[in-house]
BAFI-3210 file (N, C-alpha, C; in Angstrom, 3 decimals, decimal comma, padded with zeros to 6 digits):
// residues 256
n [1|2|3|4|5|6|7|8|9|10|11|12|13|14|15|16|17|18|19|20|21|22|23|24|25|26|27|28|29|30|31|32|33|34|35|36|37|38|39|40|41|42|43|44|45|46|47|48|49|50|51|52|53|54|55|56|57|58|59|60|61|62|63|64|65|66|67|68|69|70|71|72|73|74|75|76|77|78|79|80|81|82|83|84|85|86|87|88|89|90|91|92|93|94|95|96|97|98|99|100|101|102|103|104|105|106|107|108|109|110|111|112|113|114|115|116|117|118|119|120|121|122|123|124|125|126|127|128|129|130|131|132|133|134|135|136|137|138|139|140|141|142|143|144|145|146|147|148|149|150|151|152|153|154|155|156|157|158|159|160|161|162|163|164|165|166|167|168|169|170|171|172|173|174|175|176|177|178|179|180|181|182|183|184|185|186|187|188|189|190|191|192|193|194|195|196|197|198|199|200|201|202|203|204|205|206|207|208|209|210|211|212|213|214|215|216|217|218|219|220|221|222|223|224|225|226|227|228|229|230|231|232|233|234|235|236|237|238|239|240|241|242|243|244|245|246|247|248|249|250|251|252|253|254|255|256]
n.u [142,880|141,425|140,266|138,837|137,532|134,720|133,472|130,452|128,899|126,205|123,542|124,462|124,996|127,480|128,160|130,052|131,548|132,495|134,486|134,996|133,654|134,230|136,010|134,416|134,134|136,484|138,761|141,205|144,719|144,650|141,888|141,375|143,306|142,300|139,709|140,561|141,923|139,692|137,827|139,472|139,888|137,377|135,110|133,909|130,757|129,719|127,213|126,429|127,383|127,531|128,002|128,751|128,742|129,758|127,430|125,086|125,619|127,689|128,572|131,041|133,714|135,698|139,065|141,643|142,667|145,060|146,944|147,768|150,506|152,399|153,193|155,107|154,764|151,963|151,435|148,976|147,094|147,556|146,983|144,223|143,048|143,874|142,231|139,585|139,554|139,821|137,232|135,345|135,755|134,700|133,121|130,635|127,457|127,443|126,647|126,108|125,433|124,314|124,315|124,658|126,465|128,810|131,871|134,575|137,040|135,345|133,012|133,901|134,215|131,542|130,612|132,196|130,737|128,077|125,500|123,868|122,321|120,789|119,758|117,270|118,451|120,909|124,260|126,579|129,872|132,693|135,789|138,737|139,586|139,083|140,831|143,441|144,544|144,805|142,746|142,682|143,470|142,217|140,078|138,623|138,011|136,056|133,828|133,312|132,462|130,221|128,450|128,747|130,508|129,879|128,697|130,536|132,667|131,465|131,122|133,745|135,324|134,060|133,329|131,230|128,920|126,250|122,683|120,729|118,725|119,384|121,656|120,760|119,262|121,285|122,372|124,183|123,373|121,579|119,078|116,796|115,831|113,621|114,791|114,023|113,332|115,129|117,413|115,807|115,287|117,645|118,652|116,480|116,864|119,456|118,695|116,945|119,047|120,666|118,693|118,561|119,801|122,901|125,038|124,079|123,958|126,550|127,868|126,347|127,403|130,066|130,393|129,096|131,233|133,217|132,205|132,331|134,932|137,495|139,954|143,415|145,624|148,110|151,638|153,122|150,778|150,155|152,736|152,388|150,174|151,303|153,146|151,886|150,374|152,439|153,411|151,321|151,266|153,383|153,373|153,326|150,558|149,175|150,357|149,343|146,607|146,266|147,258|145,288|142,832|143,220|143,589|141,236|140,628|139,972|141,539|144,606|145,428|148,208|148,806|151,181]
n.v [099,090|098,162|095,439|096,249|098,354|098,304|098,686|099,329|099,665|100,931|101,638|104,319|105,129|104,972|102,861|102,869|100,852|100,903|098,409|096,962|095,371|094,103|095,838|097,885|099,310|101,172|103,782|102,527|102,942|102,068|102,199|105,031|105,833|104,398|105,788|108,277|107,643|106,959|109,027|110,999|109,886|109,508|107,058|106,815|107,939|107,685|109,361|110,016|109,325|107,044|106,529|103,956|102,110|098,900|096,519|096,851|098,288|100,311|103,177|104,567|103,951|105,781|107,126|104,572|103,906|102,425|102,974|105,400|107,332|105,495|106,582|109,214|112,149|113,933|112,938|111,226|113,282|114,547|112,458|111,641|114,343|114,542|112,516|113,325|115,847|115,218|114,024|116,190|117,623|116,455|115,915|115,074|114,810|113,432|111,261|110,454|107,538|106,883|104,430|103,670|104,697|107,352|108,416|110,611|110,418|109,403|110,548|113,091|112,145|111,850|114,687|115,605|114,832|115,642|115,377|114,048|111,391|109,964|107,432|107,004|106,007|106,688|108,026|110,526|112,127|114,092|112,934|113,917|115,411|114,116|111,753|112,944|113,831|116,092|117,543|118,045|121,340|121,857|120,014|120,894|123,220|122,337|121,517|123,657|125,442|124,021|123,764|126,083|128,528|128,410|125,813|124,128|124,510|123,384|120,939|119,928|120,812|120,174|117,557|115,512|112,981|112,990|112,765|111,474|113,182|115,418|115,959|116,331|119,043|120,792|120,841|119,001|116,555|115,763|114,655|112,705|109,451|106,808|103,626|101,530|102,533|103,870|102,930|102,985|105,714|106,927|105,713|106,595|109,465|109,433|108,293|110,526|112,384|111,381|111,197|113,926|116,663|115,971|117,829|120,205|119,575|118,913|121,231|123,229|122,295|122,380|125,300|125,925|124,651|126,367|128,989|128,347|128,411|128,870|131,646|130,942|129,739|132,006|132,109|132,397|131,480|129,056|127,805|127,742|126,226|123,719|123,571|123,413|120,675|118,960|119,270|118,131|115,523|114,297|114,207|113,326|113,037|112,181|109,511|108,538|108,530|106,696|104,436|104,286|103,776|101,350|099,804|099,866|101,701|104,771|107,730|109,419|112,358|114,598|117,074|117,635]
n.w [126,348|129,617|131,474|133,809|133,077|131,429|128,234|126,215|123,126|121,745|119,536|119,180|121,944|124,375|126,765|129,830|132,041|135,445|136,536|139,065|141,359|143,750|145,158|145,572|143,233|143,199|142,071|139,944|138,793|136,084|135,390|135,665|133,425|131,407|131,073|130,382|127,968|126,312|126,174|125,276|122,774|121,280|120,308|116,715|115,890|118,559|120,390|122,886|126,272|128,890|132,276|134,810|137,657|138,519|139,468|142,545|144,479|144,654|142,767|142,592|145,085|145,223|144,662|144,500|147,511|148,246|146,605|147,202|147,937|146,897|144,625|142,919|144,816|144,098|141,737|141,619|141,762|139,115|137,316|137,810|137,445|134,788|133,616|134,169|133,095|130,289|130,230|130,882|128,801|126,727|123,576|123,205|125,098|128,633|131,052|134,496|135,766|138,592|140,217|142,845|145,799|145,666|146,483|147,317|144,755|143,292|143,383|142,339|139,838|139,077|139,178|136,944|134,996|132,761|133,239|136,278|137,589|140,216|142,410|145,029|147,148|147,320|148,300|148,838|148,788|150,015|151,464|151,876|153,940|156,164|155,741|155,903|153,518|150,602|148,320|144,743|143,080|140,642|140,996|143,146|142,108|140,314|141,716|143,006|140,830|140,216|142,434|143,832|145,825|148,800|149,362|148,216|150,041|152,298|151,555|151,273|153,674|155,857|155,316|155,540|154,488|152,101|151,735|148,801|148,354|149,743|148,239|145,639|146,274|146,840|144,333|143,303|142,362|139,462|139,149|141,177|141,394|141,703|142,644|141,183|138,682|137,566|135,886|133,210|133,191|132,895|130,197|128,807|128,712|127,443|125,112|124,177|123,790|121,884|119,766|119,099|116,972|116,295|115,408|116,465|119,248|119,748|119,295|121,039|123,383|123,403|123,102|125,644|127,321|126,917|127,739|130,518|131,189|133,303|134,284|133,737|136,307|138,049|137,593|140,168|141,857|140,994|141,473|144,264|144,769|143,888|145,871|148,128|147,601|147,371|150,034|151,460|150,566|151,397|154,012|157,678|158,478|156,222|155,793|158,061|157,671|155,502|156,957|159,028|157,502|156,196|158,510|159,739|161,636|163,900|162,664|163,931|163,729|163,334|162,369|160,782]
ca.u [141,955|141,519|138,802|138,577|136,585|134,101|132,868|129,598|128,326|124,689|122,693|125,170|125,288|128,351|128,218|131,478|131,185|133,395|134,275|135,876|132,729|134,791|136,704|133,312|134,488|137,492|139,359|142,678|145,116|144,117|140,619|141,580|144,147|141,266|138,971|141,374|141,961|138,419|137,324|140,483|139,700|136,051|134,921|133,156|129,325|129,285|126,429|126,222|128,330|126,844|129,137|128,093|129,492|129,327|126,858|123,996|126,017|128,747|129,113|132,547|134,047|136,735|140,479|142,164|143,847|146,360|147,780|148,321|151,877|153,182|153,643|155,662|153,741|151,224|151,343|147,809|146,469|147,785|146,279|142,922|142,651|143,958|141,067|138,562|139,571|139,208|135,789|134,749|135,954|134,154|132,275|129,180|126,950|127,773|125,427|126,709|124,180|124,681|123,772|124,987|127,193|129,931|132,634|135,980|137,199|134,103|132,082|134,474|133,775|130,138|130,863|132,603|129,738|127,013|124,158|124,013|121,278|120,843|118,530|116,722|118,929|122,420|124,903|127,678|130,575|134,225|136,354|140,107|140,178|139,241|142,058|144,671|144,911|144,278|142,249|143,460|142,978|141,139|138,826|137,910|137,143|135,021|132,749|132,928|131,712|128,736|127,458|129,026|131,563|129,487|128,431|131,981|133,532|130,889|131,511|135,083|135,689|133,156|133,597|130,184|128,232|124,890|121,786|120,622|117,748|120,383|122,603|119,934|118,935|122,531|122,797|125,395|123,007|120,742|117,674|116,624|114,992|113,298|115,819|113,359|112,930|116,481|117,938|115,025|115,385|118,893|118,665|115,420|117,541|120,530|118,089|116,550|120,026|120,880|117,794|118,689|120,714|124,264|125,953|123,463|124,129|127,910|128,126|126,413|128,173|131,369|130,191|128,958|132,444|133,986|131,552|132,480|136,196|138,039|141,088|144,459|146,352|149,331|152,861|152,916|149,637|150,478|153,734|151,883|149,319|152,095|153,825|150,615|149,913|153,581|153,487|150,446|151,353|154,842|153,218|152,956|149,174|148,900|150,708|148,393|145,191|146,387|147,318|143,966|141,907|143,583|143,552|139,954|140,437|140,042|142,835|145,173|146,219|149,093|149,113|152,669]
ca.v [099,321|097,290|094,866|097,105|099,421|097,813|099,567|098,702|100,814|100,469|102,826|105,501|105,439|104,177|102,627|102,586|100,409|100,728|096,968|096,431|095,305|093,568|096,787|098,764|100,039|102,184|103,877|102,209|103,663|101,383|102,711|106,345|105,891|103,965|106,890|109,401|107,267|106,812|110,508|111,711|109,304|109,162|106,263|107,506|107,281|107,875|110,731|110,174|108,381|106,744|105,931|103,551|101,255|097,381|096,063|097,709|099,034|101,594|103,955|104,386|104,586|107,035|106,575|103,184|104,355|101,515|103,410|106,815|107,282|104,635|107,360|110,335|113,174|114,584|111,969|110,941|114,410|114,645|111,143|111,917|115,564|114,372|111,609|114,008|116,949|114,514|113,650|117,350|118,183|115,357|116,764|114,760|114,853|112,604|110,829|109,505|106,717|106,706|103,164|103,531|105,657|107,988|109,134|110,987|110,720|108,761|111,817|114,090|111,559|112,118|116,143|115,909|114,562|116,753|115,188|112,961|110,590|109,364|106,662|107,809|105,536|107,162|108,685|111,281|112,994|114,255|112,881|113,919|115,947|112,984|110,723|113,537|114,275|117,334|117,672|119,005|122,727|121,656|119,264|121,923|124,093|121,563|121,659|125,090|125,800|123,335|124,070|127,468|128,537|128,183|124,596|123,530|124,617|122,682|119,372|119,658|121,094|119,428|116,175|114,469|112,410|113,665|111,792|111,919|114,389|116,607|116,227|117,127|120,518|121,643|120,897|118,032|115,465|116,448|113,983|111,429|108,684|105,435|102,677|100,493|103,147|104,513|102,623|103,417|107,116|106,997|105,437|107,563|110,744|109,330|108,117|111,781|113,315|110,741|111,647|115,355|116,944|116,134|119,133|121,100|118,949|119,053|122,819|123,929|121,811|123,160|126,834|125,869|124,499|127,687|129,812|128,025|128,138|129,904|132,061|130,174|130,350|132,768|131,341|132,180|130,938|127,654|127,161|127,720|125,148|122,586|123,395|122,599|119,417|118,086|119,114|117,348|113,989|113,854|114,472|112,163|112,730|111,296|108,177|108,126|108,537|105,617|103,479|103,958|103,264|099,967|099,098|100,277|102,466|106,091|108,257|110,307|113,498|115,689|118,377|117,670]
ca.w [127,476|130,684|131,769|134,889|132,595|130,212|127,224|125,347|122,347|121,120|118,942|119,564|123,288|124,914|128,505|130,417|133,568|136,443|136,783|140,357|142,412|145,093|145,639|145,751|141,965|143,447|140,634|139,845|137,754|134,821|134,980|135,134|132,133|130,258|130,863|129,629|126,453|125,606|125,897|124,411|121,476|121,486|118,882|115,704|116,012|119,737|120,558|124,255|127,096|130,268|133,077|135,883|138,525|138,402|140,956|142,911|145,917|144,458|141,697|142,849|146,433|145,097|144,240|145,208|148,421|148,445|145,551|147,539|148,620|145,966|143,365|143,070|145,322|143,063|140,481|141,731|141,289|137,704|136,697|138,046|136,688|133,184|133,079|134,350|132,114|128,938|130,318|130,789|127,294|125,771|122,519|123,373|126,460|129,474|132,035|135,411|136,083|139,873|140,863|144,263|146,584|145,122|147,287|146,850|143,261|142,668|143,419|141,385|138,697|138,597|138,976|135,787|133,902|132,339|133,844|137,506|137,948|141,435|143,109|146,303|148,318|147,188|149,282|148,102|149,686|149,738|152,733|152,050|155,142|157,041|155,446|155,894|152,276|150,101|146,872|143,572|142,667|139,528|141,611|144,132|141,242|139,532|142,744|143,219|139,825|140,144|143,639|144,380|146,997|150,144|149,466|148,063|151,183|153,298|151,278|151,661|155,021|156,903|154,853|155,612|153,364|151,876|151,123|147,604|148,220|150,201|147,032|144,649|146,757|146,815|143,020|143,566|141,539|138,780|139,389|142,221|140,807|142,351|142,247|140,160|137,674|137,459|134,501|132,342|133,006|132,262|128,952|128,146|128,541|126,644|123,704|123,632|123,482|120,670|118,753|118,805|115,712|116,796|115,408|117,591|120,621|120,368|119,100|121,999|124,413|123,313|123,551|127,196|127,980|126,632|128,558|131,944|131,609|134,306|133,811|134,498|137,587|137,756|138,005|141,633|142,311|140,484|142,481|145,658|144,724|143,999|147,083|149,224|147,327|147,872|151,471|152,237|150,222|151,995|155,554|158,235|158,546|154,954|155,970|159,095|157,009|154,868|157,782|159,753|156,675|156,220|159,847|160,251|163,209|163,789|162,648|164,962|163,019|164,244|161,577|160,471]
c.u [142,150|140,198|138,323|137,378|136,061|133,221|131,827|129,091|127,179|124,030|123,193|125,382|126,186|128,197|129,299|130,975|132,450|133,428|135,214|134,917|133,216|135,541|135,708|133,792|135,539|138,159|140,865|143,201|144,921|142,688|140,671|142,334|143,015|140,331|139,331|141,394|140,837|137,924|138,386|140,480|138,370|135,752|134,105|131,909|128,805|128,354|126,182|126,935|127,420|127,920|128,456|129,082|128,889|128,661|125,758|124,403|126,787|128,614|130,424|132,918|135,221|138,096|140,981|143,102|144,880|147,316|148,412|149,519|152,891|153,800|154,385|154,444|153,427|150,756|149,746|146,770|146,529|146,731|144,818|142,354|142,850|142,693|139,819|138,509|139,218|137,689|134,796|134,720|135,459|133,103|130,787|128,636|127,252|126,820|126,171|125,390|124,824|123,992|124,026|125,703|128,227|130,546|134,201|136,103|136,276|132,981|132,591|134,165|132,531|130,011|131,262|131,761|128,669|125,894|124,491|122,793|121,179|119,746|118,392|117,772|120,679|122,865|126,261|128,456|132,202|134,912|137,772|140,299|140,149|140,263|143,307|145,386|144,414|143,861|143,064|142,819|141,748|139,907|137,966|137,181|136,025|133,662|132,375|132,170|130,205|127,840|127,514|129,780|131,104|129,397|129,682|132,708|132,804|131,277|132,924|135,619|135,222|133,504|132,503|129,672|126,903|123,935|121,544|119,624|118,617|121,219|122,004|119,788|120,129|122,797|124,018|124,773|121,962|119,219|117,922|115,601|114,696|114,097|115,423|113,200|114,182|117,000|117,173|114,893|116,581|118,996|117,527|116,119|118,703|119,740|117,683|117,591|120,495|120,111|117,724|119,620|122,162|125,061|125,341|123,919|125,629|128,466|127,734|126,953|129,504|131,350|130,002|130,282|133,293|133,514|132,019|134,116|136,618|139,408|142,328|145,128|147,734|150,460|153,124|152,082|149,787|151,517|153,290|151,021|150,216|152,817|152,861|150,462|151,129|153,630|152,608|150,816|152,733|154,745|152,910|151,424|148,763|149,128|149,717|147,116|145,284|146,214|145,925|143,018|142,047|143,324|142,244|139,871|140,315|141,332|143,304|146,002|147,031|149,329|150,424|152,882]
c.v [098,153|096,662|095,356|098,116|098,751|098,857|098,770|099,958|100,138|101,526|104,183|106,032|104,302|104,037|102,207|102,166|100,064|099,378|096,301|096,166|094,934|094,797|098,255|099,987|101,140|102,396|103,719|103,008|103,214|102,155|104,172|106,451|105,481|105,172|108,179|109,028|107,208|108,294|111,087|111,240|108,676|108,491|107,185|106,886|107,470|109,354|110,974|109,028|108,259|106,260|105,538|102,634|099,974|097,047|096,937|098,606|100,379|101,997|104,009|104,828|105,415|106,312|105,426|103,718|103,614|102,164|104,783|106,465|106,399|105,439|108,512|111,397|113,860|114,072|111,563|112,001|114,648|113,525|111,469|113,228|115,449|113,684|112,667|115,372|116,513|114,393|115,086|118,035|117,273|115,919|116,382|114,717|113,474|112,483|110,207|108,880|106,333|105,486|102,792|104,632|106,249|108,983|109,585|111,218|110,283|109,800|112,948|113,289|112,015|113,717|116,366|115,646|115,686|116,422|113,797|112,568|109,568|108,512|107,177|107,066|105,994|108,063|109,274|112,156|113,171|114,068|112,950|114,373|114,996|111,914|111,532|113,851|115,612|116,852|118,558|120,262|122,418|120,967|120,122|122,839|123,501|121,669|123,075|125,780|125,117|123,823|125,227|127,401|127,887|126,630|123,934|123,551|123,670|121,284|119,045|119,827|120,464|117,897|115,008|113,950|112,825|112,564|112,238|113,112|115,696|116,974|116,952|118,646|121,250|121,693|119,882|116,835|116,325|116,069|112,889|110,721|107,262|104,353|101,666|101,309|104,040|104,171|103,074|104,835|107,557|107,088|106,151|108,824|110,490|109,119|109,493|112,525|112,685|111,123|113,145|115,464|117,017|116,974|120,097|120,795|119,407|120,614|123,477|123,513|122,520|124,683|126,793|125,822|125,799|128,929|129,628|127,979|129,336|130,500|131,239|130,844|131,107|131,759|131,050|131,397|129,283|126,935|126,959|126,577|123,807|122,513|122,789|121,137|118,695|118,070|118,185|115,794|113,458|114,052|113,345|111,819|112,066|109,886|107,714|107,687|107,154|104,492|103,189|103,374|101,785|099,212|099,319|100,757|104,065|106,687|109,242|111,206|114,292|117,135|118,592|116,442]
c.w [128,407|130,969|133,263|134,205|131,266|129,547|126,280|124,705|121,594|120,701|119,377|120,906|123,830|126,498|128,842|131,886|134,266|137,017|137,876|141,577|143,796|145,834|145,516|144,428|142,415|142,042|140,898|138,686|136,302|134,560|134,709|133,706|131,088|130,043|130,010|128,095|125,616|125,232|125,037|122,801|121,233|120,176|118,179|116,071|117,254|119,887|122,056|125,018|128,618|131,180|134,446|136,525|138,409|139,742|141,270|144,247|145,668|143,165|141,623|144,440|146,451|144,407|145,125|146,148|148,593|147,663|146,137|148,259|147,924|145,012|143,825|143,694|144,080|141,623|140,553|141,184|139,521|136,964|136,865|137,125|135,153|132,714|133,224|133,361|130,737|129,209|129,978|129,416|126,299|124,829|122,853|124,920|127,286|130,558|133,086|135,868|137,477|140,514|142,242|144,913|145,864|146,109|146,759|145,434|142,755|142,614|142,643|140,046|138,041|138,428|137,804|134,710|133,622|133,172|135,178|137,915|139,052|141,812|144,446|147,654|148,284|148,341|148,576|149,230|149,292|151,051|152,724|153,148|156,271|156,942|155,497|154,753|151,667|148,680|145,903|143,543|141,545|140,140|142,458|143,322|140,456|140,490|142,799|142,045|139,740|141,193|144,267|145,641|148,263|150,184|149,235|149,320|152,183|153,034|151,681|152,973|156,101|156,760|155,050|154,506|153,430|151,322|149,539|147,397|148,771|148,958|145,992|145,194|146,647|145,218|142,631|142,313|140,754|138,995|140,404|141,605|141,662|141,662|140,933|138,821|136,877|136,028|133,299|132,080|132,533|130,786|128,127|127,859|127,558|125,308|123,255|123,138|122,034|119,464|118,357|117,544|116,646|116,554|116,322|118,826|120,886|120,009|120,267|123,255|124,620|123,575|124,989|127,878|127,918|127,763|130,132|132,163|132,389|134,025|134,521|135,680|137,149|138,131|139,375|142,171|142,091|141,393|143,714|145,643|144,710|145,438|148,228|149,025|147,845|149,325|152,096|151,732|150,840|153,614|156,400|158,449|157,317|155,220|157,099|158,490|156,267|155,711|158,503|158,893|156,401|157,396|160,480|161,392|162,756|163,549|163,592|164,029|163,997|163,365|161,351|159,268]
res [m|t|d|e|l|l|i|d|i|k|d|h|i|a|t|l|t|l|n|r|p|k|k|k|n|s|l|s|i|n|i|l|n|g|l|k|e|f|f|t|n|l|p|e|g|v|r|c|v|v|i|r|g|m|g|e|e|a|f|s|s|g|f|d|i|t|t|i|g|t|l|t|p|g|d|e|v|s|i|i|d|g|a|y|s|a|l|q|n|c|p|v|p|t|i|a|y|l|n|g|y|g|f|g|a|g|c|d|l|m|v|s|c|d|f|r|i|a|h|s|r|g|k|f|g|m|p|p|a|k|l|g|v|i|y|s|f|d|g|l|a|r|f|n|s|l|v|g|p|s|k|a|k|e|i|f|l|v|g|r|y|y|s|a|q|e|s|y|e|m|g|l|v|s|h|v|i|d|p|q|e|q|e|a|y|v|y|k|m|a|t|d|i|v|n|n|a|p|l|s|v|t|g|m|k|q|m|l|i|m|a|n|k|r|q|p|l|s|a|e|d|a|a|n|v|n|r|i|i|t|g|v|y|t|s|e|d|m|k|e|g|k|a|s|f|l|e|k|r|k|p|v|f|k|g|r]
***
């Protein structure tokens, strides 16, 4: 495990803290691998998991953009989807404690949790179209399943950020709480879950996971998805998106 992902277990509740406050809790490869390891090998006795960001500004600003382009095209996608798949299939309930904003892969991280508790000043959104990158098929499917096709298209194709109240109205977050009351609310929910019958909770969650599974892609569709992702990650626009972000300027995309 890494010191970028802090783990505290108390009274059957595991709190995972994204610990990169100077980087707005952006998701490093270490954090994503740590999440996958934790949820794949859930510690004995844990009955509920809370995920939050360090500090008061950000839950997570998203995938560490300085990493984009340094890996083989598509590796970012497989690392993110591997971690989030393990999270979604976690046998115990998971709560995203949204102590600040959540953008990009940080927004997807919260979507992968069972419950998403935001405070009234939170903002959320998916900016890949503004950065010249493309999001994964599995990631798009997670949003599509949660908020429906129309809102999922708006979130990704328009690319704007939504207030906590707007996010609640579209189903992106579960509850919007006053910032001073948020922590108590989150841990009251976690305690209520822990106090329920563990076998009932885990059994019903597993059945709900099975009920929500979509059919796998055909070989042809899977090949097309891989072609699209590789095309985007090797494009000039992807390089321009990264450069403009680091240089703090508006990107100039050319569609190639």
